[in-house]
C-alpha positions as MATLAB code, in Angstrom:
seq = 'MNQKVLFIVHAALIAALYVVLTLLANTLGLANYAVQIRFSEALTILPFFTPAAIPGLCIGCLLANIITGCALPDIIFGTVATLLGAVFTYMLRRYKWLAPLPPIVANTLIVPFILLYAYGLKPLWLSFLTVGLGELLSCGVLGMLLLNLLNRYRRQLFPPLDSISPTEEKTGQ';
ca = [
     -15.109    5.362   19.560;
     -11.859    6.886   20.892;
      -9.955    8.379   17.915;
      -6.731    6.561   18.550;
      -8.584    3.063   18.699;
     -10.407    4.046   15.454;
      -6.973    5.020   13.834;
      -5.486    1.766   15.087;
      -8.328   -0.367   13.719;
      -8.053    1.217   10.485;
      -4.361    0.596   10.264;
      -4.884   -2.972   11.347;
      -7.487   -3.681    8.891;
      -5.344   -2.202    6.107;
      -2.513   -4.255    7.154;
      -4.575   -7.378    7.186;
      -6.106   -6.816    3.771;
      -2.524   -5.962    2.394;
      -1.242   -9.413    3.728;
      -4.307  -11.443    2.432;
      -4.230   -9.818   -1.038;
      -0.359  -10.464   -1.290;
      -0.992  -14.017   -0.411;
      -3.579  -14.589   -3.033;
      -1.106  -12.859   -5.569;
       1.533  -15.046   -4.313;
      -0.585  -18.070   -4.814;
      -1.302  -17.080   -8.396;
       2.502  -16.494   -8.880;
       2.147  -12.693   -9.234;
       3.481  -11.113   -6.267;
       7.345  -11.632   -6.491;
      10.428  -11.377   -8.722;
      10.567   -9.401  -11.976;
       6.979   -8.898  -12.849;
       5.067   -8.178   -9.653;
       1.272   -7.531   -9.953;
       0.178   -7.538   -6.304;
      -3.412   -6.831   -5.841;
      -2.587   -5.422   -2.409;
      -0.521   -2.504   -4.318;
      -4.070   -1.129   -5.307;
      -4.535   -0.284   -1.408;
      -1.264    2.059   -1.851;
      -4.182    4.902   -2.648;
      -5.736    4.623    0.737;
      -3.402    7.128    2.302;
      -5.552    9.652    0.030;
      -8.460    8.854    2.598;
      -6.577    8.333    5.935;
      -3.296    8.708    7.508;
      -3.800    5.206    9.236;
      -3.103    3.719    5.925;
       0.491    4.881    6.094;
       1.431    2.292    9.099;
      -1.246    0.054    7.765;
       0.418   -0.386    4.436;
       3.916   -0.474    5.856;
       3.179   -3.200    8.268;
       1.110   -5.101    5.846;
       4.137   -4.995    3.464;
       6.528   -6.043    6.014;
       4.383   -8.863    7.358;
       3.478  -10.022    3.608;
       7.310  -10.009    2.523;
       8.157  -12.083    5.790;
       5.320  -14.334    5.154;
       6.070  -14.967    1.319;
       9.853  -15.822    2.398;
      11.511  -12.741    0.574;
      15.160  -12.039    1.191;
      16.020   -9.776    4.124;
      16.912   -6.807    1.635;
      13.549   -7.441   -0.003;
      11.815   -7.380    3.371;
      13.607   -4.075    4.643;
      13.713   -1.903    1.361;
      10.529   -3.180    0.052;
       8.782   -2.217    3.246;
      10.788    1.363    2.949;
       9.408    1.760   -0.778;
       6.012    1.200    0.493;
       6.342    3.649    3.438;
       7.649    6.264    1.161;
       4.853    5.637   -1.380;
       2.342    6.047    1.430;
       3.846    9.126    3.094;
       3.967   10.920   -0.270;
       0.289    9.791   -1.246;
      -0.921   11.213    1.868;
       1.030   14.610    1.245;
      -0.558   14.782   -2.171;
      -3.952   13.753   -1.122;
      -5.529   17.012   -2.271;
      -4.613   16.051   -5.847;
      -6.702   12.739   -6.528;
      -5.265   11.953   -9.634;
      -1.821   11.962   -8.305;
      -2.774    9.052   -5.479;
      -1.012    6.194   -7.236;
       1.992    8.087   -8.496;
       4.066    7.962   -5.004;
       4.094    4.213   -4.645;
       4.527    3.637   -8.546;
       7.770    5.847   -8.530;
       9.133    4.577   -5.009;
       8.561    1.005   -6.169;
       9.856    1.517   -9.490;
      13.146    3.225   -8.085;
      13.779    0.968   -5.273;
      12.445   -2.597   -6.192;
      14.853   -3.254   -9.308;
      17.689   -2.720   -6.986;
      16.464   -5.225   -4.560;
      15.660   -7.637   -7.393;
      19.578   -7.419   -8.510;
      21.201   -7.347   -5.108;
      19.065   -9.837   -3.143;
      18.148  -12.229   -6.199;
      20.733  -11.620   -8.915;
      18.091  -10.695  -11.305;
      19.589   -9.080  -14.488;
      19.361   -6.943  -16.281;
      18.713   -3.885  -14.033;
      16.905   -1.995  -16.967;
      14.690   -4.733  -17.553;
      13.578   -4.676  -13.737;
      12.968   -0.979  -13.938;
      10.490   -1.809  -17.011;
       8.856   -4.909  -15.559;
       8.270   -3.574  -11.841;
       7.041   -0.371  -13.403;
       4.635   -1.893  -15.786;
       3.441   -4.004  -12.561;
       3.146   -0.874  -10.628;
       1.335    0.820  -13.274;
      -1.252   -1.945  -13.426;
      -1.468   -2.609   -9.850;
      -1.396    0.969   -8.553;
      -2.270    3.041  -11.366;
      -5.315    0.886  -12.715;
      -6.476   -1.121  -10.188;
      -5.704    1.421   -7.245;
      -7.564    4.310   -9.180;
     -10.511    1.954   -9.863;
     -10.402    1.478   -5.962;
     -10.135    4.987   -5.249;
     -12.997    6.014   -7.175;
     -15.275    3.126   -5.871;
     -14.245    4.216   -2.263;
     -14.580    7.858   -2.890;
     -18.294    7.261   -3.115;
     -18.641    5.940    0.364;
     -15.556    7.848    1.759;
     -17.602    9.472    4.811;
     -18.822    6.040    5.970;
     -15.689    4.354    5.555;
     -13.096    6.929    6.487;
     -14.634    9.417    8.953;
     -12.459   12.411    9.731;
     -10.757   11.373   13.014;
     -11.613   14.656   14.559;
     -15.253   14.375   13.636;
     -16.207   11.915   16.383;
     -17.788   14.049   18.850;
     -17.196   13.552   22.633;
     -20.971   12.788   23.045;
     -20.397    9.677   20.625;
     -17.391    8.597   22.355;
     -18.988    8.666   25.943;
     -22.299    6.965   24.909;
     -20.795    4.661   22.279;
     -23.364    5.845   19.615;
];
């Protein structure tokens, strides 16, 4: 399989999973407002395994925020927070235990301001606390559980993009 195609397929699958998991959390009343426990946030550890997770998470967050009816600042800056978390997770991929830290920090610093200015949710300090707690649960606990599970199957699920030999590409093996 062509490396570019594999990259796009991984990104698309991650985006689709992010949307579906956000919709599930939204249905359960967990995805929006002050306390946000998005199951999809566990996926923010995926840049540890593949750079395709960066656009996948970003697009997934954008689509999920649009579909769930978020305010425009939430759509824009929530997506930026996810993008920043994904980029820094990829940059720190050598340090397994730091994988959930960038999305926790990015969302904890950005989302409370979104909640204040887009939705009028006060007090700001409480939003920092509740968003941080939600991110610790979603990214820190669920994300690390997912990372440890996926790490067992990393070679099968996330083969290095440069490991696809030209022979496999031509013969389709």
